[in-house]
C-alpha positions as CSV (number, residue, x, y, z in Angstrom):
1,M,1.8,1.6,1.1
2,A,-0.5,3.1,-1.6
3,T,-1.9,6.5,-1.0
4,K,-5.2,7.9,-2.3
5,K,-3.2,9.8,-4.9
6,D,-1.5,6.6,-6.0
7,D,-4.9,4.8,-6.2
8,E,-6.2,7.5,-8.6
9,A,-3.2,7.4,-10.9
10,T,-3.8,6.5,-14.5
11,V,-1.8,6.3,-17.7
12,G,-3.7,6.4,-21.0
13,G,-7.0,5.7,-19.1
14,I,-5.6,2.6,-17.5
15,R,-5.5,2.5,-13.7
16,L,-2.1,1.8,-12.3
17,H,-3.3,0.3,-9.1
18,T,-6.2,-1.8,-7.9
19,E,-9.3,-1.4,-10.0
20,Q,-12.7,-2.9,-10.2
21,P,-12.7,-6.1,-12.3
22,K,-14.7,-6.2,-15.5
23,G,-16.2,-9.2,-17.2
24,P,-18.5,-12.1,-16.5
25,G,-18.0,-13.9,-13.2
26,L,-15.6,-11.3,-11.7
27,E,-16.9,-10.0,-8.4
28,P,-15.0,-7.0,-7.0
29,K,-14.6,-8.4,-3.4
30,K,-13.5,-11.8,-4.6
31,D,-11.1,-10.7,-7.2
32,T,-7.9,-10.5,-5.2
33,I,-4.4,-9.6,-6.4
34,K,-2.4,-12.7,-7.5
35,V,1.4,-12.2,-7.8
36,R,3.2,-13.9,-10.7
37,G,6.7,-13.5,-11.9
38,V,7.4,-12.3,-15.5
39,G,10.5,-13.5,-17.2
40,L,12.0,-11.0,-19.5
41,K,15.5,-10.8,-21.0
42,A,17.9,-8.5,-19.1
43,S,17.9,-6.1,-22.1
44,E,14.1,-6.0,-21.9
45,W,14.1,-5.2,-18.2
46,A,16.7,-2.5,-18.8
47,R,14.6,-0.9,-21.5
48,L,11.5,-1.1,-19.2
49,D,13.5,0.8,-16.6
50,I,14.5,3.4,-19.1
51,I,11.0,3.9,-20.3
52,A,9.7,4.1,-16.7
53,K,12.2,6.9,-15.9
54,E,11.2,8.7,-19.1
55,L,7.5,8.5,-18.0
56,N,8.4,9.4,-14.4
57,M,7.0,6.1,-13.2
58,K,8.3,3.1,-11.4
59,A,9.0,0.0,-13.5
60,H,6.4,-2.0,-11.6
61,A,3.7,0.6,-12.3
62,L,4.6,0.6,-15.9
63,S,4.5,-3.2,-16.0
64,L,1.0,-3.1,-14.5
65,W,-0.2,-0.5,-17.0
66,A,1.2,-2.4,-20.0
67,L,-0.4,-5.7,-19.0
68,R,-3.8,-4.0,-18.1
69,D,-3.7,-2.0,-21.3
70,F,-3.1,-5.2,-23.3
71,I,-6.0,-7.0,-21.6
72,R,-8.3,-4.0,-22.2
73,R,-7.3,-3.8,-25.9
74,Y,-7.5,-7.6,-26.4
75,E,-11.0,-7.7,-24.9
76,A,-12.1,-4.7,-27.0
77,G,-10.9,-6.6,-30.2
78,E,-8.1,-4.1,-30.8
79,I,-5.4,-6.7,-30.9
80,A,-5.4,-8.5,-34.3
81,T,-5.1,-12.2,-33.8
82,K,-7.0,-15.1,-35.1
83,Q,-8.3,-15.8,-31.6
84,T,-9.5,-12.3,-30.8
85,K,-13.2,-12.1,-30.1
86,K,-14.8,-8.7,-29.2
87,L,-16.8,-8.9,-26.0
88,A,-20.2,-7.3,-25.8
């Protein structure tokens, strides 16, 4: 069960736990958590575990942070791809 301290945890400005959604059409009360599996190679999971230990985090929290950071950076136009469009 998440504690208030857990809910306030951030890494690099990215919240580790539930946060208010941002973007058109996303309403806070209707934006529920949806669980999906992520397939990584065994060596990638092992490296993720090592990095999490180095950062004194759980691998799950690190995974959340990494994905949320990517979404934030992509939407800010910081990820260089042909499809990247900077949102207002």
